[in-house]
mmCIF file of the N, C-alpha and C atoms, coordinates in Angstrom:
data_MODEL
# 
_entry.id   MODEL 
# 
loop_
_atom_site.group_PDB 
_atom_site.id 
_atom_site.type_symbol 
_atom_site.label_atom_id 
_atom_site.label_alt_id 
_atom_site.label_comp_id 
_atom_site.label_asym_id 
_atom_site.label_entity_id 
_atom_site.label_seq_id 
_atom_site.pdbx_PDB_ins_code 
_atom_site.Cartn_x 
_atom_site.Cartn_y 
_atom_site.Cartn_z 
_atom_site.occupancy 
_atom_site.B_iso_or_equiv 
_atom_site.pdbx_formal_charge 
_atom_site.auth_seq_id 
_atom_site.auth_comp_id 
_atom_site.auth_asym_id 
_atom_site.auth_atom_id 
_atom_site.pdbx_PDB_model_num 
ATOM 1   N N  . MET A 1 1  ? -9.063  11.222 -24.031 1.00 0.00 ? 1  MET A N  1 
ATOM 2   C CA . MET A 1 1  ? -7.933  11.552 -23.309 1.00 0.00 ? 1  MET A CA 1 
ATOM 3   C C  . MET A 1 1  ? -8.088  11.104 -21.950 1.00 0.00 ? 1  MET A C  1 
ATOM 4   N N  . PHE A 1 2  ? -7.024  10.411 -21.561 1.00 0.00 ? 2  PHE A N  1 
ATOM 5   C CA . PHE A 1 2  ? -6.981  10.054 -20.235 1.00 0.00 ? 2  PHE A CA 1 
ATOM 6   C C  . PHE A 1 2  ? -5.876  10.802 -19.318 1.00 0.00 ? 2  PHE A C  1 
ATOM 7   N N  . VAL A 1 3  ? -6.300  10.880 -18.063 1.00 0.00 ? 3  VAL A N  1 
ATOM 8   C CA . VAL A 1 3  ? -5.268  11.554 -17.064 1.00 0.00 ? 3  VAL A CA 1 
ATOM 9   C C  . VAL A 1 3  ? -4.747  10.444 -16.324 1.00 0.00 ? 3  VAL A C  1 
ATOM 10  N N  . THR A 1 4  ? -3.384  10.438 -16.170 1.00 0.00 ? 4  THR A N  1 
ATOM 11  C CA . THR A 1 4  ? -2.853  9.224  -15.514 1.00 0.00 ? 4  THR A CA 1 
ATOM 12  C C  . THR A 1 4  ? -1.884  9.931  -14.396 1.00 0.00 ? 4  THR A C  1 
ATOM 13  N N  . VAL A 1 5  ? -1.563  9.262  -13.306 1.00 0.00 ? 5  VAL A N  1 
ATOM 14  C CA . VAL A 1 5  ? -0.573  9.681  -12.459 1.00 0.00 ? 5  VAL A CA 1 
ATOM 15  C C  . VAL A 1 5  ? 0.377   8.509  -12.154 1.00 0.00 ? 5  VAL A C  1 
ATOM 16  N N  . ASN A 1 6  ? 1.646   8.467  -12.106 1.00 0.00 ? 6  ASN A N  1 
ATOM 17  C CA . ASN A 1 6  ? 2.454   7.492  -11.609 1.00 0.00 ? 6  ASN A CA 1 
ATOM 18  C C  . ASN A 1 6  ? 3.650   7.882  -10.780 1.00 0.00 ? 6  ASN A C  1 
ATOM 19  N N  . ILE A 1 7  ? 4.320   6.843  -10.208 1.00 0.00 ? 7  ILE A N  1 
ATOM 20  C CA . ILE A 1 7  ? 5.412   6.980  -9.318  1.00 0.00 ? 7  ILE A CA 1 
ATOM 21  C C  . ILE A 1 7  ? 6.523   6.427  -10.169 1.00 0.00 ? 7  ILE A C  1 
ATOM 22  N N  . ALA A 1 8  ? 7.577   7.184  -10.188 1.00 0.00 ? 8  ALA A N  1 
ATOM 23  C CA . ALA A 1 8  ? 8.644   6.913  -11.180 1.00 0.00 ? 8  ALA A CA 1 
ATOM 24  C C  . ALA A 1 8  ? 9.562   6.113  -10.345 1.00 0.00 ? 8  ALA A C  1 
ATOM 25  N N  . THR A 1 9  ? 9.493   5.890  -9.166  1.00 0.00 ? 9  THR A N  1 
ATOM 26  C CA . THR A 1 9  ? 10.559  5.363  -8.349  1.00 0.00 ? 9  THR A CA 1 
ATOM 27  C C  . THR A 1 9  ? 10.089  3.822  -8.151  1.00 0.00 ? 9  THR A C  1 
ATOM 28  N N  . ASP A 1 10 ? 11.117  3.086  -8.596  1.00 0.00 ? 10 ASP A N  1 
ATOM 29  C CA . ASP A 1 10 ? 10.946  1.584  -8.429  1.00 0.00 ? 10 ASP A CA 1 
ATOM 30  C C  . ASP A 1 10 ? 10.652  1.108  -7.035  1.00 0.00 ? 10 ASP A C  1 
ATOM 31  N N  . ASN A 1 11 ? 9.896   -0.084 -6.999  1.00 0.00 ? 11 ASN A N  1 
ATOM 32  C CA . ASN A 1 11 ? 9.378   -0.663 -5.711  1.00 0.00 ? 11 ASN A CA 1 
ATOM 33  C C  . ASN A 1 11 ? 8.843   0.481  -4.888  1.00 0.00 ? 11 ASN A C  1 
ATOM 34  N N  . CYS A 1 12 ? 7.985   1.508  -5.229  1.00 0.00 ? 12 CYS A N  1 
ATOM 35  C CA . CYS A 1 12 ? 7.360   2.367  -4.586  1.00 0.00 ? 12 CYS A CA 1 
ATOM 36  C C  . CYS A 1 12 ? 6.003   2.340  -5.037  1.00 0.00 ? 12 CYS A C  1 
ATOM 37  N N  . THR A 1 13 ? 5.047   2.339  -4.174  1.00 0.00 ? 13 THR A N  1 
ATOM 38  C CA . THR A 1 13 ? 3.621   2.555  -4.574  1.00 0.00 ? 13 THR A CA 1 
ATOM 39  C C  . THR A 1 13 ? 3.066   3.877  -4.044  1.00 0.00 ? 13 THR A C  1 
ATOM 40  N N  . PHE A 1 14 ? 1.607   4.007  -4.155  1.00 0.00 ? 14 PHE A N  1 
ATOM 41  C CA . PHE A 1 14 ? 0.989   5.065  -3.507  1.00 0.00 ? 14 PHE A CA 1 
ATOM 42  C C  . PHE A 1 14 ? 0.774   4.999  -1.957  1.00 0.00 ? 14 PHE A C  1 
ATOM 43  N N  . GLN A 1 15 ? 1.068   3.719  -1.560  1.00 0.00 ? 15 GLN A N  1 
ATOM 44  C CA . GLN A 1 15 ? 0.995   3.424  -0.074  1.00 0.00 ? 15 GLN A CA 1 
ATOM 45  C C  . GLN A 1 15 ? 2.153   4.046  0.525   1.00 0.00 ? 15 GLN A C  1 
ATOM 46  N N  . ASN A 1 16 ? 3.133   4.494  -0.120  1.00 0.00 ? 16 ASN A N  1 
ATOM 47  C CA . ASN A 1 16 ? 4.230   5.100  0.450   1.00 0.00 ? 16 ASN A CA 1 
ATOM 48  C C  . ASN A 1 16 ? 4.036   6.547  0.295   1.00 0.00 ? 16 ASN A C  1 
ATOM 49  N N  . VAL A 1 17 ? 3.125   7.341  -0.197  1.00 0.00 ? 17 VAL A N  1 
ATOM 50  C CA . VAL A 1 17 ? 2.728   8.565  -0.447  1.00 0.00 ? 17 VAL A CA 1 
ATOM 51  C C  . VAL A 1 17 ? 2.029   9.024  0.723   1.00 0.00 ? 17 VAL A C  1 
ATOM 52  N N  . THR A 1 18 ? 2.295   10.454 1.264   1.00 0.00 ? 18 THR A N  1 
ATOM 53  C CA . THR A 1 18 ? 1.284   11.113 2.086   1.00 0.00 ? 18 THR A CA 1 
ATOM 54  C C  . THR A 1 18 ? 0.982   12.271 1.663   1.00 0.00 ? 18 THR A C  1 
ATOM 55  N N  . ASP A 1 19 ? -0.185  12.886 1.936   1.00 0.00 ? 19 ASP A N  1 
ATOM 56  C CA . ASP A 1 19 ? -0.585  14.208 1.731   1.00 0.00 ? 19 ASP A CA 1 
ATOM 57  C C  . ASP A 1 19 ? -0.247  14.527 0.204   1.00 0.00 ? 19 ASP A C  1 
ATOM 58  N N  . ALA A 1 20 ? -0.875  13.838 -0.705  1.00 0.00 ? 20 ALA A N  1 
ATOM 59  C CA . ALA A 1 20 ? -0.813  14.057 -2.280  1.00 0.00 ? 20 ALA A CA 1 
ATOM 60  C C  . ALA A 1 20 ? -2.096  13.777 -2.770  1.00 0.00 ? 20 ALA A C  1 
ATOM 61  N N  . PHE A 1 21 ? -2.489  14.365 -3.955  1.00 0.00 ? 21 PHE A N  1 
ATOM 62  C CA . PHE A 1 21 ? -3.654  14.264 -4.699  1.00 0.00 ? 21 PHE A CA 1 
ATOM 63  C C  . PHE A 1 21 ? -3.387  14.673 -5.936  1.00 0.00 ? 21 PHE A C  1 
ATOM 64  N N  . VAL A 1 22 ? -4.406  14.208 -6.842  1.00 0.00 ? 22 VAL A N  1 
ATOM 65  C CA . VAL A 1 22 ? -4.355  14.493 -8.235  1.00 0.00 ? 22 VAL A CA 1 
ATOM 66  C C  . VAL A 1 22 ? -5.542  15.337 -8.546  1.00 0.00 ? 22 VAL A C  1 
ATOM 67  N N  . ARG A 1 23 ? -5.641  16.343 -9.127  1.00 0.00 ? 23 ARG A N  1 
ATOM 68  C CA . ARG A 1 23 ? -6.841  17.304 -9.401  1.00 0.00 ? 23 ARG A CA 1 
ATOM 69  C C  . ARG A 1 23 ? -6.944  17.767 -10.901 1.00 0.00 ? 23 ARG A C  1 
ATOM 70  N N  . VAL A 1 24 ? -8.083  17.892 -11.347 1.00 0.00 ? 24 VAL A N  1 
ATOM 71  C CA . VAL A 1 24 ? -8.307  18.539 -12.689 1.00 0.00 ? 24 VAL A CA 1 
ATOM 72  C C  . VAL A 1 24 ? -9.169  19.694 -12.618 1.00 0.00 ? 24 VAL A C  1 
ATOM 73  N N  . CYS A 1 25 ? -8.695  20.804 -13.129 1.00 0.00 ? 25 CYS A N  1 
ATOM 74  C CA . CYS A 1 25 ? -9.363  22.036 -13.059 1.00 0.00 ? 25 CYS A CA 1 
ATOM 75  C C  . CYS A 1 25 ? -9.623  22.732 -14.358 1.00 0.00 ? 25 CYS A C  1 
ATOM 76  N N  . SER A 1 26 ? -10.667 23.492 -14.409 1.00 0.00 ? 26 SER A N  1 
ATOM 77  C CA . SER A 1 26 ? -10.877 24.211 -15.596 1.00 0.00 ? 26 SER A CA 1 
ATOM 78  C C  . SER A 1 26 ? -10.083 25.597 -15.481 1.00 0.00 ? 26 SER A C  1 
ATOM 79  N N  . ALA A 1 27 ? -9.749  26.133 -16.569 1.00 0.00 ? 27 ALA A N  1 
ATOM 80  C CA . ALA A 1 27 ? -8.881  27.271 -16.450 1.00 0.00 ? 27 ALA A CA 1 
ATOM 81  C C  . ALA A 1 27 ? -9.640  28.610 -16.433 1.00 0.00 ? 27 ALA A C  1 
ATOM 82  N N  . LYS A 1 28 ? -9.167  29.481 -15.888 1.00 0.00 ? 28 LYS A N  1 
ATOM 83  C CA . LYS A 1 28 ? -9.783  30.810 -16.110 1.00 0.00 ? 28 LYS A CA 1 
ATOM 84  C C  . LYS A 1 28 ? -9.680  31.249 -17.582 1.00 0.00 ? 28 LYS A C  1 
ATOM 85  N N  . LYS A 1 29 ? -10.866 32.045 -17.989 1.00 0.00 ? 29 LYS A N  1 
ATOM 86  C CA . LYS A 1 29 ? -10.713 32.406 -19.333 1.00 0.00 ? 29 LYS A CA 1 
ATOM 87  C C  . LYS A 1 29 ? -9.292  33.182 -19.726 1.00 0.00 ? 29 LYS A C  1 
ATOM 88  N N  . ASN A 1 30 ? -8.690  32.981 -20.784 1.00 0.00 ? 30 ASN A N  1 
ATOM 89  C CA . ASN A 1 30 ? -7.446  33.636 -21.191 1.00 0.00 ? 30 ASN A CA 1 
ATOM 90  C C  . ASN A 1 30 ? -6.289  33.418 -20.229 1.00 0.00 ? 30 ASN A C  1 
ATOM 91  N N  . LYS A 1 31 ? -6.381  32.649 -19.359 1.00 0.00 ? 31 LYS A N  1 
ATOM 92  C CA . LYS A 1 31 ? -5.232  32.306 -18.420 1.00 0.00 ? 31 LYS A CA 1 
ATOM 93  C C  . LYS A 1 31 ? -5.036  30.784 -18.150 1.00 0.00 ? 31 LYS A C  1 
ATOM 94  N N  . VAL A 1 32 ? -3.976  30.457 -18.966 1.00 0.00 ? 32 VAL A N  1 
ATOM 95  C CA . VAL A 1 32 ? -3.853  29.078 -18.906 1.00 0.00 ? 32 VAL A CA 1 
ATOM 96  C C  . VAL A 1 32 ? -3.560  28.231 -17.668 1.00 0.00 ? 32 VAL A C  1 
ATOM 97  N N  . PHE A 1 33 ? -2.684  28.897 -16.716 1.00 0.00 ? 33 PHE A N  1 
ATOM 98  C CA . PHE A 1 33 ? -2.315  28.192 -15.580 1.00 0.00 ? 33 PHE A CA 1 
ATOM 99  C C  . PHE A 1 33 ? -3.114  28.567 -14.341 1.00 0.00 ? 33 PHE A C  1 
ATOM 100 N N  . GLU A 1 34 ? -4.092  29.393 -14.433 1.00 0.00 ? 34 GLU A N  1 
ATOM 101 C CA . GLU A 1 34 ? -4.762  29.918 -13.264 1.00 0.00 ? 34 GLU A CA 1 
ATOM 102 C C  . GLU A 1 34 ? -6.172  29.022 -13.248 1.00 0.00 ? 34 GLU A C  1 
ATOM 103 N N  . PRO A 1 35 ? -6.251  28.160 -12.071 1.00 0.00 ? 35 PRO A N  1 
ATOM 104 C CA . PRO A 1 35 ? -7.617  27.405 -11.947 1.00 0.00 ? 35 PRO A CA 1 
ATOM 105 C C  . PRO A 1 35 ? -8.682  28.244 -11.730 1.00 0.00 ? 35 PRO A C  1 
ATOM 106 N N  . GLU A 1 36 ? -9.880  27.837 -12.229 1.00 0.00 ? 36 GLU A N  1 
ATOM 107 C CA . GLU A 1 36 ? -11.133 28.416 -11.846 1.00 0.00 ? 36 GLU A CA 1 
ATOM 108 C C  . GLU A 1 36 ? -11.928 27.430 -11.017 1.00 0.00 ? 36 GLU A C  1 
ATOM 109 N N  . HIS A 1 37 ? -12.131 26.343 -11.503 1.00 0.00 ? 37 HIS A N  1 
ATOM 110 C CA . HIS A 1 37 ? -13.147 25.359 -11.054 1.00 0.00 ? 37 HIS A CA 1 
ATOM 111 C C  . HIS A 1 37 ? -12.616 24.101 -10.910 1.00 0.00 ? 37 HIS A C  1 
ATOM 112 N N  . VAL A 1 38 ? -12.649 23.372 -9.671  1.00 0.00 ? 38 VAL A N  1 
ATOM 113 C CA . VAL A 1 38 ? -11.991 22.082 -9.598  1.00 0.00 ? 38 VAL A CA 1 
ATOM 114 C C  . VAL A 1 38 ? -13.134 20.984 -10.139 1.00 0.00 ? 38 VAL A C  1 
ATOM 115 N N  . LEU A 1 39 ? -12.829 20.312 -11.201 1.00 0.00 ? 39 LEU A N  1 
ATOM 116 C CA . LEU A 1 39 ? -13.620 19.393 -11.796 1.00 0.00 ? 39 LEU A CA 1 
ATOM 117 C C  . LEU A 1 39 ? -13.660 18.081 -10.989 1.00 0.00 ? 39 LEU A C  1 
ATOM 118 N N  . ALA A 1 40 ? -12.516 17.589 -10.649 1.00 0.00 ? 40 ALA A N  1 
ATOM 119 C CA . ALA A 1 40 ? -12.582 16.281 -9.802  1.00 0.00 ? 40 ALA A CA 1 
ATOM 120 C C  . ALA A 1 40 ? -11.166 16.376 -9.165  1.00 0.00 ? 40 ALA A C  1 
ATOM 121 N N  . GLU A 1 41 ? -10.937 15.538 -8.005  1.00 0.00 ? 41 GLU A N  1 
ATOM 122 C CA . GLU A 1 41 ? -9.901  15.557 -7.098  1.00 0.00 ? 41 GLU A CA 1 
ATOM 123 C C  . GLU A 1 41 ? -9.989  14.181 -6.431  1.00 0.00 ? 41 GLU A C  1 
ATOM 124 N N  . TYR A 1 42 ? -8.659  13.626 -6.123  1.00 0.00 ? 42 TYR A N  1 
ATOM 125 C CA . TYR A 1 42 ? -8.674  12.244 -5.748  1.00 0.00 ? 42 TYR A CA 1 
ATOM 126 C C  . TYR A 1 42 ? -7.468  12.041 -4.920  1.00 0.00 ? 42 TYR A C  1 
ATOM 127 N N  . PRO A 1 43 ? -7.504  11.561 -3.701  1.00 0.00 ? 43 PRO A N  1 
ATOM 128 C CA . PRO A 1 43 ? -6.311  11.403 -2.820  1.00 0.00 ? 43 PRO A CA 1 
ATOM 129 C C  . PRO A 1 43 ? -5.370  10.422 -3.323  1.00 0.00 ? 43 PRO A C  1 
ATOM 130 N N  . LEU A 1 44 ? -4.267  10.454 -3.236  1.00 0.00 ? 44 LEU A N  1 
ATOM 131 C CA . LEU A 1 44 ? -3.280  9.579  -3.681  1.00 0.00 ? 44 LEU A CA 1 
ATOM 132 C C  . LEU A 1 44 ? -2.559  9.121  -2.236  1.00 0.00 ? 44 LEU A C  1 
ATOM 133 N N  . ASP A 1 45 ? -3.151  7.904  -1.704  1.00 0.00 ? 45 ASP A N  1 
ATOM 134 C CA . ASP A 1 45 ? -2.733  7.397  -0.422  1.00 0.00 ? 45 ASP A CA 1 
ATOM 135 C C  . ASP A 1 45 ? -2.590  5.999  -0.282  1.00 0.00 ? 45 ASP A C  1 
ATOM 136 N N  . GLY A 1 46 ? -2.542  5.597  0.979   1.00 0.00 ? 46 GLY A N  1 
ATOM 137 C CA . GLY A 1 46 ? -2.346  3.925  1.262   1.00 0.00 ? 46 GLY A CA 1 
ATOM 138 C C  . GLY A 1 46 ? -3.357  3.228  0.586   1.00 0.00 ? 46 GLY A C  1 
ATOM 139 N N  . TYR A 1 47 ? -4.587  3.664  0.359   1.00 0.00 ? 47 TYR A N  1 
ATOM 140 C CA . TYR A 1 47 ? -5.690  2.702  -0.281  1.00 0.00 ? 47 TYR A CA 1 
ATOM 141 C C  . TYR A 1 47 ? -5.303  2.488  -1.685  1.00 0.00 ? 47 TYR A C  1 
ATOM 142 N N  . ILE A 1 48 ? -4.319  3.132  -2.180  1.00 0.00 ? 48 ILE A N  1 
ATOM 143 C CA . ILE A 1 48 ? -4.141  2.671  -3.808  1.00 0.00 ? 48 ILE A CA 1 
ATOM 144 C C  . ILE A 1 48 ? -2.794  1.727  -3.760  1.00 0.00 ? 48 ILE A C  1 
ATOM 145 N N  . LYS A 1 49 ? -2.848  0.585  -4.067  1.00 0.00 ? 49 LYS A N  1 
ATOM 146 C CA . LYS A 1 49 ? -1.830  -0.385 -3.808  1.00 0.00 ? 49 LYS A CA 1 
ATOM 147 C C  . LYS A 1 49 ? -0.975  -0.547 -4.899  1.00 0.00 ? 49 LYS A C  1 
ATOM 148 N N  . THR A 1 50 ? -1.087  0.460  -6.017  1.00 0.00 ? 50 THR A N  1 
ATOM 149 C CA . THR A 1 50 ? -0.342  0.324  -7.302  1.00 0.00 ? 50 THR A CA 1 
ATOM 150 C C  . THR A 1 50 ? 0.547   1.449  -7.441  1.00 0.00 ? 50 THR A C  1 
ATOM 151 N N  . ARG A 1 51 ? 1.284   1.396  -8.452  1.00 0.00 ? 51 ARG A N  1 
ATOM 152 C CA . ARG A 1 51 ? 2.506   2.460  -8.636  1.00 0.00 ? 51 ARG A CA 1 
ATOM 153 C C  . ARG A 1 51 ? 1.664   3.408  -9.633  1.00 0.00 ? 51 ARG A C  1 
ATOM 154 N N  . GLY A 1 52 ? 0.811   3.182  -10.334 1.00 0.00 ? 52 GLY A N  1 
ATOM 155 C CA . GLY A 1 52 ? 0.046   4.074  -11.276 1.00 0.00 ? 52 GLY A CA 1 
ATOM 156 C C  . GLY A 1 52 ? -1.301  4.218  -11.062 1.00 0.00 ? 52 GLY A C  1 
ATOM 157 N N  . LEU A 1 53 ? -2.065  5.234  -11.477 1.00 0.00 ? 53 LEU A N  1 
ATOM 158 C CA . LEU A 1 53 ? -3.480  5.375  -11.315 1.00 0.00 ? 53 LEU A CA 1 
ATOM 159 C C  . LEU A 1 53 ? -3.968  6.026  -12.799 1.00 0.00 ? 53 LEU A C  1 
ATOM 160 N N  . VAL A 1 54 ? -5.130  5.523  -13.255 1.00 0.00 ? 54 VAL A N  1 
ATOM 161 C CA . VAL A 1 54 ? -5.778  6.086  -14.376 1.00 0.00 ? 54 VAL A CA 1 
ATOM 162 C C  . VAL A 1 54 ? -6.907  6.939  -13.579 1.00 0.00 ? 54 VAL A C  1 
ATOM 163 N N  . PHE A 1 55 ? -6.816  8.160  -13.529 1.00 0.00 ? 55 PHE A N  1 
ATOM 164 C CA . PHE A 1 55 ? -7.636  9.004  -12.772 1.00 0.00 ? 55 PHE A CA 1 
ATOM 165 C C  . PHE A 1 55 ? -8.875  9.381  -13.463 1.00 0.00 ? 55 PHE A C  1 
ATOM 166 N N  . CYS A 1 56 ? -8.893  9.835  -14.604 1.00 0.00 ? 56 CYS A N  1 
ATOM 167 C CA . CYS A 1 56 ? -10.093 9.890  -15.317 1.00 0.00 ? 56 CYS A CA 1 
ATOM 168 C C  . CYS A 1 56 ? -9.820  9.991  -16.987 1.00 0.00 ? 56 CYS A C  1 
ATOM 169 N N  . ARG A 1 57 ? -10.928 10.296 -17.504 1.00 0.00 ? 57 ARG A N  1 
ATOM 170 C CA . ARG A 1 57 ? -10.832 10.376 -19.043 1.00 0.00 ? 57 ARG A CA 1 
ATOM 171 C C  . ARG A 1 57 ? -11.849 11.442 -19.556 1.00 0.00 ? 57 ARG A C  1 
ATOM 172 N N  . PHE A 1 58 ? -11.552 12.043 -20.656 1.00 0.00 ? 58 PHE A N  1 
ATOM 173 C CA . PHE A 1 58 ? -12.252 13.016 -21.203 1.00 0.00 ? 58 PHE A CA 1 
ATOM 174 C C  . PHE A 1 58 ? -12.687 12.417 -22.497 1.00 0.00 ? 58 PHE A C  1 
ATOM 175 N N  . ILE A 1 59 ? -13.989 12.683 -22.810 1.00 0.00 ? 59 ILE A N  1 
ATOM 176 C CA . ILE A 1 59 ? -14.645 12.041 -23.965 1.00 0.00 ? 59 ILE A CA 1 
ATOM 177 C C  . ILE A 1 59 ? -15.247 13.277 -24.909 1.00 0.00 ? 59 ILE A C  1 
ATOM 178 N N  . ARG A 1 60 ? -14.970 13.157 -26.051 1.00 0.00 ? 60 ARG A N  1 
ATOM 179 C CA . ARG A 1 60 ? -15.539 14.270 -26.930 1.00 0.00 ? 60 ARG A CA 1 
ATOM 180 C C  . ARG A 1 60 ? -16.682 13.744 -27.809 1.00 0.00 ? 60 ARG A C  1 
ATOM 181 N N  . ASN A 1 61 ? -17.771 14.318 -27.893 1.00 0.00 ? 61 ASN A N  1 
ATOM 182 C CA . ASN A 1 61 ? -18.717 14.022 -28.744 1.00 0.00 ? 61 ASN A CA 1 
ATOM 183 C C  . ASN A 1 61 ? -19.131 15.332 -29.375 1.00 0.00 ? 61 ASN A C  1 
ATOM 184 N N  . GLY A 1 62 ? -18.723 15.654 -30.608 1.00 0.00 ? 62 GLY A N  1 
ATOM 185 C CA . GLY A 1 62 ? -18.934 16.760 -31.392 1.00 0.00 ? 62 GLY A CA 1 
ATOM 186 C C  . GLY A 1 62 ? -18.094 17.946 -30.638 1.00 0.00 ? 62 GLY A C  1 
ATOM 187 N N  . ASP A 1 63 ? -18.845 18.967 -30.337 1.00 0.00 ? 63 ASP A N  1 
ATOM 188 C CA . ASP A 1 63 ? -18.271 20.223 -29.621 1.00 0.00 ? 63 ASP A CA 1 
ATOM 189 C C  . ASP A 1 63 ? -18.279 20.060 -27.981 1.00 0.00 ? 63 ASP A C  1 
ATOM 190 N N  . ILE A 1 64 ? -19.040 18.763 -27.529 1.00 0.00 ? 64 ILE A N  1 
ATOM 191 C CA . ILE A 1 64 ? -19.256 18.635 -26.143 1.00 0.00 ? 64 ILE A CA 1 
ATOM 192 C C  . ILE A 1 64 ? -18.193 17.720 -25.600 1.00 0.00 ? 64 ILE A C  1 
ATOM 193 N N  . TRP A 1 65 ? -17.526 18.064 -24.409 1.00 0.00 ? 65 TRP A N  1 
ATOM 194 C CA . TRP A 1 65 ? -16.701 17.296 -23.756 1.00 0.00 ? 65 TRP A CA 1 
ATOM 195 C C  . TRP A 1 65 ? -17.289 16.783 -22.491 1.00 0.00 ? 65 TRP A C  1 
ATOM 196 N N  . THR A 1 66 ? -17.016 15.574 -22.146 1.00 0.00 ? 66 THR A N  1 
ATOM 197 C CA . THR A 1 66 ? -17.621 15.139 -20.705 1.00 0.00 ? 66 THR A CA 1 
ATOM 198 C C  . THR A 1 66 ? -16.367 14.551 -19.972 1.00 0.00 ? 66 THR A C  1 
ATOM 199 N N  . MET A 1 67 ? -16.374 14.508 -18.853 1.00 0.00 ? 67 MET A N  1 
ATOM 200 C CA . MET A 1 67 ? -15.311 13.703 -18.052 1.00 0.00 ? 67 MET A CA 1 
ATOM 201 C C  . MET A 1 67 ? -15.959 12.532 -17.376 1.00 0.00 ? 67 MET A C  1 
ATOM 202 N N  . GLN A 1 68 ? -15.063 11.380 -17.164 1.00 0.00 ? 68 GLN A N  1 
ATOM 203 C CA . GLN A 1 68 ? -15.586 10.289 -16.532 1.00 0.00 ? 68 GLN A CA 1 
ATOM 204 C C  . GLN A 1 68 ? -14.509 9.999  -15.441 1.00 0.00 ? 68 GLN A C  1 
ATOM 205 N N  . ALA A 1 69 ? -14.900 9.958  -14.224 1.00 0.00 ? 69 ALA A N  1 
ATOM 206 C CA . ALA A 1 69 ? -13.901 9.454  -13.221 1.00 0.00 ? 69 ALA A CA 1 
ATOM 207 C C  . ALA A 1 69 ? -13.707 8.110  -13.252 1.00 0.00 ? 69 ALA A C  1 
ATOM 208 N N  . LEU A 1 70 ? -12.439 7.463  -13.010 1.00 0.00 ? 70 LEU A N  1 
ATOM 209 C CA . LEU A 1 70 ? -12.162 6.261  -13.180 1.00 0.00 ? 70 LEU A CA 1 
ATOM 210 C C  . LEU A 1 70 ? -11.403 5.534  -11.949 1.00 0.00 ? 70 LEU A C  1 
ATOM 211 N N  . GLY A 1 71 ? -10.250 5.992  -11.478 1.00 0.00 ? 71 GLY A N  1 
ATOM 212 C CA . GLY A 1 71 ? -9.668  5.629  -10.299 1.00 0.00 ? 71 GLY A CA 1 
ATOM 213 C C  . GLY A 1 71 ? -9.299  4.150  -10.329 1.00 0.00 ? 71 GLY A C  1 
ATOM 214 N N  . TRP A 1 72 ? -8.712  3.806  -11.520 1.00 0.00 ? 72 TRP A N  1 
ATOM 215 C CA . TRP A 1 72 ? -8.147  2.394  -11.743 1.00 0.00 ? 72 TRP A CA 1 
ATOM 216 C C  . TRP A 1 72 ? -6.648  2.477  -11.544 1.00 0.00 ? 72 TRP A C  1 
ATOM 217 N N  . GLY A 1 73 ? -6.273  1.438  -10.598 1.00 0.00 ? 73 GLY A N  1 
ATOM 218 C CA . GLY A 1 73 ? -5.103  1.347  -10.273 1.00 0.00 ? 73 GLY A CA 1 
ATOM 219 C C  . GLY A 1 73 ? -4.249  0.644  -11.509 1.00 0.00 ? 73 GLY A C  1 
ATOM 220 N N  . CYS A 1 74 ? -3.024  0.890  -11.697 1.00 0.00 ? 74 CYS A N  1 
ATOM 221 C CA . CYS A 1 74 ? -2.342  0.133  -12.824 1.00 0.00 ? 74 CYS A CA 1 
ATOM 222 C C  . CYS A 1 74 ? -0.736  0.119  -12.450 1.00 0.00 ? 74 CYS A C  1 
ATOM 223 N N  . GLY A 1 75 ? 0.014   -0.745 -13.267 1.00 0.00 ? 75 GLY A N  1 
ATOM 224 C CA . GLY A 1 75 ? 1.127   -0.919 -12.928 1.00 0.00 ? 75 GLY A CA 1 
ATOM 225 C C  . GLY A 1 75 ? 2.193   0.445  -12.908 1.00 0.00 ? 75 GLY A C  1 
ATOM 226 N N  . GLY A 1 76 ? 2.115   1.262  -13.812 1.00 0.00 ? 76 GLY A N  1 
ATOM 227 C CA . GLY A 1 76 ? 2.677   2.531  -13.827 1.00 0.00 ? 76 GLY A CA 1 
ATOM 228 C C  . GLY A 1 76 ? 4.112   2.596  -14.281 1.00 0.00 ? 76 GLY A C  1 
ATOM 229 N N  . ALA A 1 77 ? 4.734   1.505  -14.616 1.00 0.00 ? 77 ALA A N  1 
ATOM 230 C CA . ALA A 1 77 ? 6.041   1.568  -15.182 1.00 0.00 ? 77 ALA A CA 1 
ATOM 231 C C  . ALA A 1 77 ? 6.171   1.850  -16.580 1.00 0.00 ? 77 ALA A C  1 
ATOM 232 N N  . SER A 1 78 ? 5.081   1.587  -17.327 1.00 0.00 ? 78 SER A N  1 
ATOM 233 C CA . SER A 1 78 ? 5.027   2.233  -18.827 1.00 0.00 ? 78 SER A CA 1 
ATOM 234 C C  . SER A 1 78 ? 3.577   2.210  -19.121 1.00 0.00 ? 78 SER A C  1 
ATOM 235 N N  . ALA A 1 79 ? 3.530   2.864  -20.290 1.00 0.00 ? 79 ALA A N  1 
ATOM 236 C CA . ALA A 1 79 ? 1.910   3.250  -20.809 1.00 0.00 ? 79 ALA A CA 1 
ATOM 237 C C  . ALA A 1 79 ? 1.232   1.756  -21.088 1.00 0.00 ? 79 ALA A C  1 
ATOM 238 N N  . SER A 1 80 ? 2.081   0.913  -21.517 1.00 0.00 ? 80 SER A N  1 
ATOM 239 C CA . SER A 1 80 ? 1.336   -0.238 -21.828 1.00 0.00 ? 80 SER A CA 1 
ATOM 240 C C  . SER A 1 80 ? 1.096   -1.427 -20.880 1.00 0.00 ? 80 SER A C  1 
ATOM 241 N N  . GLU A 1 81 ? 1.610   -1.048 -19.517 1.00 0.00 ? 81 GLU A N  1 
ATOM 242 C CA . GLU A 1 81 ? 1.700   -2.155 -18.556 1.00 0.00 ? 81 GLU A CA 1 
ATOM 243 C C  . GLU A 1 81 ? 0.417   -2.411 -18.031 1.00 0.00 ? 81 GLU A C  1 
ATOM 244 N N  . ASP A 1 82 ? -0.169  -3.540 -17.810 1.00 0.00 ? 82 ASP A N  1 
ATOM 245 C CA . ASP A 1 82 ? -1.454  -4.084 -17.393 1.00 0.00 ? 82 ASP A CA 1 
ATOM 246 C C  . ASP A 1 82 ? -1.638  -4.055 -15.894 1.00 0.00 ? 82 ASP A C  1 
ATOM 247 N N  . GLU A 1 83 ? -0.493  -4.296 -15.031 1.00 0.00 ? 83 GLU A N  1 
ATOM 248 C CA . GLU A 1 83 ? -0.576  -4.433 -13.677 1.00 0.00 ? 83 GLU A CA 1 
ATOM 249 C C  . GLU A 1 83 ? 0.464   -3.582 -13.065 1.00 0.00 ? 83 GLU A C  1 
# 
């Protein structure tokens, strides 16, 4: 499972964004929307010259889940766009 972030506005990249970030948290037990622990956080700022970002992926091996941070810039206009 991949976590992605994109900008829906045409002709805009993360270089135009200030004070934003993407964050993945674990939830408190039995509380779906209340975060307990930050697993990863990444600033969305001028260093990202693209409209989309593949933030991380979760990999399942049996009952064990692991997270891999990626930080790949991507086009962001559609799920299949390369650049």
